[in-house]
N, C-alpha and C positions, 0 to 999 in steps of 0.2 A: 613379298621383298622390301617394300618403300617403306610399310611401317615399322621394320627391324630397324631401318636406316634410321629414321625420324629417334626412336629408343635408343639408339648408339650417339648420337648427337647428342640428343639431349644429357646422357650421361657422361660422354666423353669431356678433360676438361682439355684435351691437347688438338683439340681440331676444332672446338669453336670456335680460338681465335685466330686461325692459321699459327703459320711458323712464319714471323716476320723475316724474311731473306733483304739482305743490302747487296746488291751485283753493281762492284765497282766496274768503270768501263775506263778504255782505253782513252777519251779524253777527257779523265778526270771527274767527270761526274757519277752521280752513285744514284740506282732506280731502286725505290722502295719497294717490296713485293711483298704480298701478304699470301702465302703459299698454304693452297690446301692438297695434301699428300693423299697418292694410293698407290705408288708404284707402277702407276701402267706405265702406257707406251702411249697415250695420246695427252694433249695438254690445251687446255682453254687458254686462251691466253688474252686477260680480261683488260681494255684499254676504256681509261672512263671518258666520258662525255665532259664536253663545257663543263659542265657543273662537276665533276668530279664523284666521290663517290661519297653515301653515305654508310650504313651497314645495316638496311635493308634487303642487299642480295645474298647476305651471310649464309641463313639456311641453306639456299641451292644453294653454294658452294661446297656446301658440308656434304650435303646431297650428293652431289653431284662424285665426289672425291672417298665419298662409301660406297656408292655404284662402281668405282673404278677408272674413272676421269680423273688428271691430276689438271687444279688452275692454278693462275699466277695470274693478282690483281695487282696492277704495275700503278701505284699512287703516285703518277707523272707530277701532279699540281705540289703535294710537297715535295719530291724528290728537287723539280726547281724551284720550287720555291713563288711558285705562279698562283695568284689573285683567282679565281674560278671565274670566267665569264665569257662571255661567246667566242671571243676569236681566241682566247689563250690555247687555243690545240693548235694555233697555225706556230706557235712557239715553242715548242717539246723539236728537241732534236732529233733528226730523221735516221742519220748514221748511230746514234746511241740505243737505236729501239731496232737498229738492224740488226747491230750487235746483241742486243740481248736476244733478238733473234736468231744467230746464230750459236749464241751460251745455250737455249734449250736445244738445238740442234746438236749439239757438238755431248750433248746427254742422253739419259737412254730413250728418250722420245724420238719415237718417229712418226706421228701426223701431229699438227697443228693447224686448229680452230680458230680465229679471232673473232674476237666475243667483245660487243661495244653497243653505245647507241648515240640519238643526235649529232651533233660534228664530231663523236670520235670516228663517226663511219669513215670521212674524211682521210682521219690519219692515219689507220686501219688498213685501208686501199692503199695510199701510198706507200705504206712499211713496205704493204704485200708486191706490190711491182716492182718497189725497187728491190727487192731479195730476190724477187724471180731473173729480173735483170743480171742480176749478179750470179746467181745461184742455175743457169739452164739447163734444163732435162731433170731438176731439182723434185721429188716428188713428197718432198715434206710439211707445202702448205698446202692442209685440203680444203680452207674454203671459210668465209666468210658467215658468222653469225649475226645480224642486225636490227635491231629494237629503234625502231619511227625513225630511220637514217635520214640526217641534214645533211642535202649533198647541195642544195642549193647555191649560185654564185653572186655572193653579195647582199644585198637586199631587192626584192624583184619589184618592179610597178604595177600597183594594182587596175589590172584589168591587160594584164600582158602578158604571156607565157613567159614562168622562170628562166634565166639560164642556168646550168648547171655544170658544177666545177668539171675539168677536165678531164684528174684523174677517174670519175665514174665511166670514162669511156674507154680507162685501162685496166678494170677491173679484173678478167681474165678469171679468177678463180669462180666457182658457183656460190650463189647466194641465200642465205635463207632469210626474210624477209616477217619480222613481226610485226604488227600492225597493230594495236588496242585499236576499237572503232570510237573512245574519245580522246581523239589525239587529231593532228594537222594534218598526220601522214595519213590517214585510213583512207580518205578518197580519192587520193595519190600514189596506190599502190600501182598502179599498171604504167604511170606515166616515169616511176622511179623505176618500175622494174625493166621499162624500154630503153633509159638513160644506159643501165647497167649492161643488159645485153648487147648495145653497141660495143662493150669493150669484150663479148666473148665471154661472160656469165651465161650461164645458166640459174634463172629465180624460180624462186619457190617461194610464194604469197602465204601466208598464215596470219590471218584474220582476226580478229579475236574480239567479238561483242560482248558487250555491255561492259568493258574493260577501261579502263580508265590511264592515257599518258604516263608514263613513271613508274607502273603498279610493280614492276619488279625492280625497282628500289627503295621504294619507299617501305618505312613501318608498318608492321600488321595496323596498329591504332589509326591509322590513316589511310587505310582500306576501305571499300564494302565487302560486301560478301562474293560478289560473283569475283573482285578481285583479289582477293584470298585464295578462291579457289584457283582463278588461273597461276597465282604466284605457286603456290604448292606443287602444282602440272608442272613447272619450269622444267624440272631437272629431266623429267619424261622429254616434255617437249626439247630441250636441245639433243637430250639423244635420239629421237625421231629426227633431226636435222641431222647429225653426223650421219647417219643409216641415206639417209635424201643424198645429202651434197658425194657421199661416196660411189655414190651411181651415175656419177658425171665425168665424161671423159673431159680434160681439158684445149681445149684450143690452142693452136700457136702461139705466143705472146708477141701481140700487138706493140709495134716500134713507134715511139712517137716523138717529132721534133719539135713541142712544144712543150713546155717545163710545166711536168705534171705536181711540180715541189711546190708551185707557185702560191700563196697564199690566198685568200678568199676576204677580202677588207668588208667587215662587217661598218658601216657609215650610218650612224646615229644623226634620226631625221629632229629636225628643233618640231616642237609641239606647237605645230601652225597647219592650215591647210593645206595642203596642194594642188596645184593645176592637175587636172586629169589628163592625160596624153595617150591613154591607150581605146583600146573599140569603142565605138557608139552603138547604139541601136539594140541593146542587147537584150533579149525576152524574159520575164520575167511573170512566172505563171506557177503558182503556190496554194496547198490548201491554206485556209486557216485554221484556228484554233477552234472552229463551229465548223470543220468540212466544208465551207465553200470554197471554190475554184478565183481566186484573186490576180486579176490582170495589170501589173502595176502601168500601162497605159490611161487605167483607169483614173488617176491621180495627175494628166496633165491638165494645167492649169493651176496648180501650185507646185511649189517647192520641197522637193523629197530627202530624208535623210535615210539612207538604206542602212540598217546598220544589222553586220553580222557576230549573231554570236552562238555559246552555247555556255551553258550552266556549269560545266566541269574547267572553266577558262577560266581564271580569278581575274587578272585583266577586265574583261566585259564583265565579268561580275563588278567591278569596282568603280566601273563608269558610269552603269544604269543608271544611280540615281543622281545625275547630270544628264542625262538623255530626260529621264521625268525632267528636270526643273527646264529643263530647255524648251518641250512642246508645251507645259503651262507659259513659256514667256512669249511665245508666241501664237498671235492669233491662229486655229485649226484653217480655217477657210484659205491663210495662205502659205502653210509647212504642215508636214503630218512627217511625222517621223513612222516607220514602219521596220520592222525587224525579224530578222530571216534566223530562226536558228536553225542549226547544225545539228543533225543526225541523233536527235532524242525523240524518246516518243513524249506525246502528251500526258501519260502518268509520272515522268520526269517531270516534264516542265510545271506540271501542277504540286508535285511534293518543293521544287523549288520559291515559286509562288510564294508557297507559304511562310519562306521565309525572309524572302527579299521584293518589295513594293514593285510589283511591275506589271502599270497599268496601259504599258503602247501595243498596238497590236500585233501580234506572232502571227508567222507564217513558216511553212513547216517543212524544212528541205530535207528532208528523211534521208534519201540516197545520195544528197553530194551533187546532184547534178547544176545548182545555181551556183555554188562553188566553183564550178569549174568551168560554166558559161560565163561570168563575172571574174573569174582570174584569179581567185581568193586563196591565199598560202599560208593564211596565218588569223586569228582570232582575235580581237576584234579587228574586223577590217568593213572600212566605212565608205559610201557615196555618196555627195551630193545632188543632186539633181536639180536644170532651172526648171519654170513652168512650160518650158518646151519638151521635158524628157533626157532635155541632152547632158550627158554627165560633163558638171563642170568641176568640182573637188573632189578630192580622194586622201583616206587617211589611214596608214595600217596601225591599229594598233590602239589603245586606250586617250580618250583625251576627259579634259574637263566641259566638256561641252557647253555649259550655260557662263563660262569665261571671256570676257565682252572680247578680244582679240575675233576668237571662235565666234560667236555671236553678231560680231559685227559683220564679220564674213558674207553668213548667211543673208543676210540685211540688204546686201548687195544684188540681190537674185531678187529678193520680190518686188 
């Protein structure tokens, strides 16, 4: 069946582009929709992440339409003429999106599933919750399919448990999570599910081994063979998700005295090392590249920089040369950089090292336990320990590590 759909997609000039709809709203705004029509009774409402849409999703939407599901891809960034950045999701009009859901409900559709990724999950949850409040007893909304949802409130401090946006506790509808291994949410699946379950949601977790984050949106030329296989199977995965979500009975909708539409403020940090205020005395015992067990306590008496990284993380790769230069800059008897690779195999790291000069020690956190212990939610994340093993500074994100302001801060610990 699927190969017939692919042949149809290749031959059809109508469905390839999607039908362009412009839905006029009472507010005077208009939302641009790429509609993939099947004349069925089930609609996927595809909301953007903070990065918007490319064209990588098109083949999956085509396949869904061929197999009997309608898809509306809501291009909100262009509709509101808003640039694509982290907090752009907070600028979309919730009332407009509620009207869009009403518009779908008044057509022939009987079921609606939200589909999105990243910070788009916050938007989908807000719209669904508000629509349910306004339409008690309706069974039109069936659930969410979320790729690597970003539900953290603001920017979490390293070493501390992240705070989640309030709407995560009012999710109510069943949720299907897709978590690629080479993405920042992979080792936080249970934590994310726990937050959503507080809102009454039944949560299904689908882990995608050896798949890169964002695979569902990227062009084929930017994907690995495993990514391509995962992408080719997405329409089947979405249909399986629908079947699972349909097995769930919805709980009574929880009421909230809080403003669940409150924006999640994203504060950009300045490029300086920040005083660390999280927990101390965190154990770190991991295998080295040659299979030996290493305990971070062995480095007491030296200043240590711990760097959590992955080869699929572009900021991580960009800062590696400066880390190498920093280690060369200081006496290794006083200062040591220890890198911790998250979730990748030795073979993958070896391939990466063929392309990038990387002669720093590497510890392997294949199961993500160190990530959880050290309160790491994004890569790269860095911790600077003094000679007593006390964590003094931390930084989340990439730095030019051998820049004078950073190097001078490190010198104060010698």
